[in-house]
C-alpha positions in Angstrom: 68.4 106.0 112.1 72.2 105.8 113.0 74.6 103.0 113.2 76.7 104.8 115.8 76.4 104.7 119.5 76.0 108.1 121.2 79.5 108.0 122.6 80.9 107.6 119.1 78.8 110.1 117.3 81.7 112.5 116.8 83.7 109.9 114.9 84.5 110.9 111.3 85.3 108.6 108.4 88.9 107.4 108.1 91.3 108.4 105.4 93.7 105.7 104.3 97.1 106.4 102.9 99.1 103.6 101.1 102.7 104.6 100.6 105.1 102.4 98.5 103.5 99.2 99.7 105.0 95.9 98.3 104.1 92.3 99.1 105.9 89.2 98.1 105.0 85.5 98.5 108.2 83.6 98.3 110.0 84.9 95.3 106.8 86.3 93.7 106.1 90.0 94.1 102.4 90.5 94.2 102.3 94.2 95.1 105.0 96.4 93.6 105.4 99.8 95.4 101.7 100.7 95.4 100.8 104.2 96.5 97.4 105.8 96.7 95.1 107.7 99.0 91.6 106.5 99.8 89.3 109.4 100.6 87.3 109.3 103.9 83.7 108.3 103.7 83.9 107.5 100.0 83.5 104.3 98.0 86.7 103.3 96.3 87.0 100.4 93.8 90.2 98.3 93.2 89.6 97.2 89.6 91.7 94.9 87.5 92.0 91.4 86.0 92.6 88.3 88.1 96.1 88.2 89.5 96.6 92.0 89.5 97.0 92.2 93.3 93.6 93.6 94.2 92.7 91.1 96.9 96.2 91.1 98.4 96.1 94.9 98.7 92.7 94.7 100.4 94.0 92.1 102.9 97.1 94.3 103.6 94.7 97.2 104.4 92.7 95.0 106.7 95.8 93.7 108.5 95.2 90.1 107.4 98.5 90.2 105.4 101.7 92.0 106.4 103.3 94.0 103.7 107.0 93.4 103.0 107.6 97.1 102.4 105.9 100.4 102.7 103.3 101.9 105.0 99.5 101.8 105.4 98.3 104.7 107.5 94.8 105.3 109.0 94.3 109.0 109.5 98.0 109.5 109.6 98.7 106.6 112.1 100.9 103.7 110.9 98.5 100.8 110.9 101.3 98.4 111.9 101.0 100.0 115.3 97.3 99.1 115.6 95.9 95.8 116.5 93.2 94.3 114.3 90.6 95.4 116.7 92.0 99.0 116.8 91.9 99.2 113.0 88.1 98.8 113.3 87.8 97.2 109.9 84.8 95.2 108.7 85.7 92.6 106.1 83.2 90.9 103.8 84.7 87.9 102.0 83.8 86.8 98.5 81.9 83.7 99.5 80.2 85.3 102.6 81.9 83.1 105.2 78.7 82.9 107.3 78.5 80.5 110.2 76.2 77.8 108.9 75.0 76.7 112.3 73.9 80.2 113.3 70.8 82.1 112.5 70.8 85.4 110.6 70.5 87.3 113.9 73.3 85.3 115.5 75.6 85.8 112.5 75.0 89.6 112.6 75.6 89.7 116.4 78.7 87.5 116.4 81.3 90.3 116.4 79.6 92.0 119.3 79.2 88.9 121.4 82.9 87.9 121.2 84.2 91.2 122.4 86.1 91.2 125.7 83.6 91.5 128.6 84.5 95.1 129.5 83.8 96.2 125.8 80.8 93.9 125.1 77.4 95.6 124.9 74.6 94.2 127.0 72.0 91.9 125.5 69.5 94.7 125.0 72.0 96.8 123.1 73.0 93.9 120.9 69.3 93.2 120.2 68.8 96.8 119.2 71.8 96.8 116.9 70.7 93.6 115.2 67.2 95.0 114.8 68.6 98.2 113.2 70.7 96.2 110.8 67.9 93.8 109.8 65.8 96.9 108.9 68.7 98.6 107.0 69.5 95.4 105.1 65.9 94.7 104.3 66.1 91.3 106.1 63.1 91.7 108.5 61.4 88.4 109.0 64.5 86.3 108.1 66.2 86.7 111.5 65.6 83.1 112.6 66.6 81.5 109.3 69.9 79.7 108.7 72.3 80.6 105.8 71.2 77.5 103.8 67.7 78.9 103.8 68.6 82.2 102.1 69.2 83.3 98.6 72.7 84.4 97.5 71.7 88.0 97.7 70.2 87.6 101.2 73.4 85.8 102.4 75.5 88.7 101.0 73.4 91.2 102.9 73.8 89.2 106.1 77.6 89.2 105.6 77.6 93.0 105.2 75.3 93.5 108.2 77.7 91.4 110.3 80.6 93.5 109.1 78.7 96.8 110.0 77.6 95.5 113.4 81.0 96.2 114.9 80.7 99.8 113.8 83.8 99.8 111.6 85.4 103.0 110.4 86.5 101.1 107.3 84.5 98.5 105.3 86.4 96.2 102.9 84.6 94.0 100.4 86.3 91.3 98.2 84.3 90.7 95.0 81.0 91.3 97.0 78.7 90.4 94.2 80.9 87.9 92.3 78.7 84.8 93.1 75.4 86.5 92.2 73.4 86.6 89.0 73.2 89.8 86.9 69.8 91.0 88.1 70.7 90.6 91.8 74.1 92.3 91.3 72.5 95.4 89.8 69.9 95.6 92.7 72.6 95.2 95.3 74.9 97.8 93.8 72.3 100.6 94.4 71.6 99.2 97.8 75.2 99.0 98.9 75.8 102.7 97.9 72.8 103.8 100.0 74.0 101.7 103.0 77.5 103.1 102.9 76.3 106.6 102.6 74.0 106.2 105.6 76.7 104.4 107.7 79.3 107.1 106.8 82.1 104.5 106.5 85.1 104.6 104.3 84.5 101.7 101.8 86.9 99.8 99.6 85.7 97.0 97.3 87.5 94.7 94.9 86.0 93.9 91.6 87.0 92.8 88.1 83.7 94.1 86.7 84.3 97.5 85.1 80.6 98.3 84.9 80.2 97.6 88.6 83.2 99.9 89.5 82.1 102.7 87.1 78.5 102.7 88.4 79.2 102.3 92.1 82.5 103.9 93.1 83.5 107.5 93.8 87.0 106.7 93.0 88.7 103.9 91.1 92.3 102.5 91.1 93.0 100.2 88.2 95.6 97.6 89.0 97.8 95.5 86.7 100.6 93.2 87.7 100.8 94.5 91.2 100.9 98.2 90.3 98.3 100.9 90.0 98.1 101.9 86.3 95.8 104.8 87.0 93.5 106.2 89.6 90.8 108.9 89.7 87.1 109.4 89.4 85.1 107.0 87.2 84.7 109.8 84.6 88.5 110.6 84.6 89.7 107.0 84.1 87.0 106.3 81.5 87.3 109.4 79.4 91.1 110.0 79.8 92.9 106.6 80.0 96.6 107.2 80.4 97.9 103.8 79.3 97.0 101.3 76.6 96.2 98.8 79.4 93.6 101.1 80.9 92.1 101.9 77.6 91.7 98.3 76.6 90.4 97.3 80.1 87.7 100.0 80.2 84.9 99.9 77.6 84.4 98.0 74.4 87.4 99.2 72.4 88.8 98.5 69.0 92.6 98.6 68.5 94.3 99.9 65.4 97.9 100.1 64.5 98.7 103.5 63.0 101.4 105.9 62.0 101.5 109.4 63.3 103.4 112.4 61.8 103.2 116.2 61.4 101.0 116.5 64.4 98.2 114.2 63.4 97.3 110.5 63.0 94.9 108.9 60.4 92.6 106.2 61.6 89.8 104.6 59.6 89.9 107.4 57.1 89.7 110.2 59.6 92.5 112.5 60.9 93.0 113.4 64.5 95.6 115.7 66.1 98.3 114.3 68.4 100.3 116.1 71.1 103.7 115.0 70.0 106.0 115.8 67.0 108.0 113.6 64.7 106.9 110.4 63.0 106.4 106.9 64.4 104.2 103.9 65.0 101.2 104.3 67.3 98.3 102.4 68.7 94.8 103.9 68.3 91.7 102.9 70.2 88.2 103.6 69.2 85.2 102.6 71.4 82.3 100.9 69.8 80.0 103.9 70.4 82.5 106.4 68.9 81.8 105.3 65.3 79.4 107.0 63.0 77.6 104.6 60.7 76.0 105.6 57.4 74.8 103.9 54.3 77.4 103.8 51.5 75.6 106.1 49.2 75.2 108.9 51.8 78.6 110.1 52.9 82.4 109.5 53.0 84.0 106.9 55.3 85.7 103.5 55.4 83.8 100.8 53.5 82.7 97.9 55.7 80.4 94.9 55.6 78.1 94.0 58.5 78.9 90.5 59.7 76.5 90.3 62.7 73.8 92.3 64.4 73.0 91.9 68.1 69.8 93.9 68.7 69.6 93.7 72.5 69.2 96.6 75.0 69.1 100.3 74.3 72.0 100.1 71.8 72.5 97.6 68.9 75.9 96.0 68.6 77.4 95.4 65.2 80.3 93.3 64.1 81.7 94.8 60.9 84.5 93.8 58.6 86.6 96.8 57.6 88.8 96.6 54.4 92.3 95.5 55.0 91.6 94.4 58.7 91.8 90.7 59.6 89.4 91.0 62.6 86.0 92.4 62.8 85.3 95.8 64.4 82.8 96.3 67.3 80.4 99.2 66.5 77.4 100.4 68.5 74.5 102.2 67.0 71.2 103.5 68.5 68.1 101.3 68.4 66.3 104.1 66.5 68.8 104.0 63.7 68.6 100.2 63.5 64.8 100.3 63.5 64.9 102.4 60.3 65.8 99.1 58.6 68.8 100.4 56.7 71.4 98.2 58.5 71.1 94.5 58.4 73.6 91.6 58.3 75.5 91.5 55.0 74.9 95.2 54.2 77.6 97.4 53.0 78.1 100.5 55.1 80.6 103.3 55.8 82.1 103.7 59.3 83.8 106.9 60.4 85.3 107.5 63.9 84.4 110.7 65.7 86.9 110.2 68.6 90.2 108.3 69.0 92.8 107.8 71.7 96.3 107.4 70.5 99.5 106.1 72.3 103.0 105.7 71.0 103.8 102.1 70.3 106.4 100.5 72.6 109.8 100.6 70.9 
């Protein structure tokens, strides 16, 4: 099954180039010289906290906001020279924005029916398109229902179907699963990836959920205060964070103040090499799963007391109190180790990091 008409079968996914794009509202700069390239036919996540500029950047790409500086280009063409129709962008809003008085079928067909007469498909073609999308979105049997008669997950699928009906070359989604419960979110992530791969459409989605971005996206741009802190593949940004912000934002990390010198740093009783000389203050980050935990009588390490145990899921989360540290440290151990019965609340243990990421402290 294809989403493209025969006369458009030669179309290829669009590459998007964002070059020094800024956007201000009044005296507030929301985007600050943002530059990135969005690969054609791939899923790219704009990830960051609330207020970082993600949605504004998405709306600039769509043409719903006009940047105050810089260029957005679709396949090398300045998007400012294109009408909204010529950009061929499908936009899915956070809260669906479905027409409440229209059925599922009518919502999906809306973008086709409002085209100028010379561009509008005939009724049979529209019906075929709606039928294709109902099947693709697993909405068969719901075509005569109204949005109020659907679950949140079903409404979101209708919104995506409506965006795909116009055969966009770019699909933009603003927090597409933000209003859904955890189970539905996980199901729709896998489904969305399959849909976008079949539709061969360049897709950009906004999220503040790091797990969602890491699981779903081919590429990630992490935003903070209107700028891109780091971009790359999910593996690159997770394993090699380039700034303290990225390190703290991705994964369950513990922060330690430290001192480096003579080519190494010592954190939690373990020494790690650093790439710079001299001596100075640093900030070290250790993810919860990067600690080794042993009983006190078995090995060397930093003494700690287990304050809490959360035995949920495949891994067991511990909160431990390390000597001379005011806050507890998050540690993750395997369920198999926990089930041995050697680690319980109140136990004394030793913790030893097996990996650390170190940054120079700001002067």
